[in-house]
C-alpha positions as CSV (number, residue, x, y, z in Angstrom):
1,M,47.6,69.3,22.2
2,A,49.5,70.4,19.0
3,D,52.8,71.9,19.1
4,T,52.9,75.7,18.5
5,P,55.4,76.5,15.5
6,K,58.4,78.1,16.8
7,M,59.3,81.4,15.0
8,A,62.8,81.3,13.2
9,E,65.4,83.3,14.9
10,V,66.5,86.2,12.7
11,Q,69.9,88.0,13.2
12,L,69.5,91.6,13.0
13,Q,72.1,93.5,11.1
14,L,72.1,97.0,12.0
15,Q,73.2,99.9,9.6
16,L,74.8,102.8,11.2
17,D,75.4,106.1,9.0
18,E,78.4,108.0,10.1
19,A,76.5,111.1,11.1
20,I,74.2,108.8,13.4
21,A,77.5,106.9,14.5
22,D,79.1,110.3,15.9
23,G,76.1,110.7,18.2
24,Q,74.8,114.0,19.7
25,Y,75.6,115.2,23.3
26,C,72.4,116.1,25.1
27,N,72.0,117.2,28.6
28,M,68.3,117.4,29.0
29,A,65.4,115.3,27.9
30,L,61.6,116.0,28.0
31,I,59.0,113.3,27.8
32,N,55.4,113.7,26.6
33,H,52.6,111.2,25.7
34,A,49.2,110.7,24.3
35,E,47.2,107.6,24.5
36,T,49.1,105.9,21.6
37,E,52.6,107.2,21.7
38,F,55.4,108.7,23.7
39,V,57.6,111.6,22.3
40,L,61.3,111.8,23.9
41,D,62.9,115.1,23.1
42,F,66.7,115.2,23.6
43,I,67.9,118.6,24.0
44,F,71.3,120.4,24.5
45,V,71.3,123.2,26.8
46,Q,74.1,125.6,26.7
47,P,75.1,127.5,30.0
48,Q,73.7,130.9,30.4
49,A,71.9,130.5,27.0
50,P,68.2,131.5,26.7
51,K,67.4,129.1,24.1
52,A,68.0,125.2,23.8
53,K,67.9,123.1,20.7
54,V,66.0,119.8,20.3
55,R,68.9,117.5,18.8
56,S,66.8,114.5,18.3
57,R,63.0,113.5,18.7
58,I,62.0,109.8,19.2
59,L,58.5,108.5,19.1
60,L,57.7,105.2,20.7
61,S,54.8,103.1,21.3
62,P,53.6,102.6,25.0
63,Q,54.7,99.1,24.8
64,H,58.1,99.9,23.3
65,M,58.6,102.8,25.9
66,K,58.0,100.3,28.8
67,R,60.6,97.8,27.1
68,L,62.9,100.6,26.9
69,L,62.4,101.8,30.5
70,A,63.1,98.3,31.7
71,A,66.3,98.1,29.3
72,M,67.7,101.5,30.7
73,A,67.1,100.5,34.4
74,D,68.9,97.2,33.7
75,N,71.9,99.0,32.0
76,V,72.0,101.8,34.9
77,A,72.0,98.8,37.6
78,R,74.8,97.0,35.6
79,Y,76.9,100.4,35.3
80,E,76.5,101.1,38.9
81,A,77.4,97.4,39.9
82,R,80.7,98.0,38.0
83,F,81.6,101.6,38.5
84,G,79.8,102.7,41.6
85,P,76.6,104.7,42.2
86,I,75.5,107.6,40.0
87,V,74.8,110.4,42.5
88,L,72.6,113.1,41.2
89,R,73.2,116.7,42.3
90,E,69.8,116.8,43.7
91,E,70.8,113.9,45.9
92,K,73.9,115.5,47.0
93,E,72.0,118.6,48.2
94,R,69.4,116.6,50.2
95,A,72.3,114.8,51.9
96,H,73.7,118.2,53.2
């Protein structure tokens, strides 16, 4: 049996423009999907305002969405292990 060639490890260098580095605050996200992609809209909703602005739209393949979901779950678990549980308002209301 022949050895399969190993892929060379590539060190990825990220470029981050200043406007992107500043980030966008969002307090809502909407997720939609079709067969070939997921669409994530990140939104800022101001209290008592009738309109909300989409700050960013991200398009992902289904495979990348599943990898992102796993990475987010891992990061939330590590955050909670360090800082304690993140309690959602809905969970607080159900507890009372």
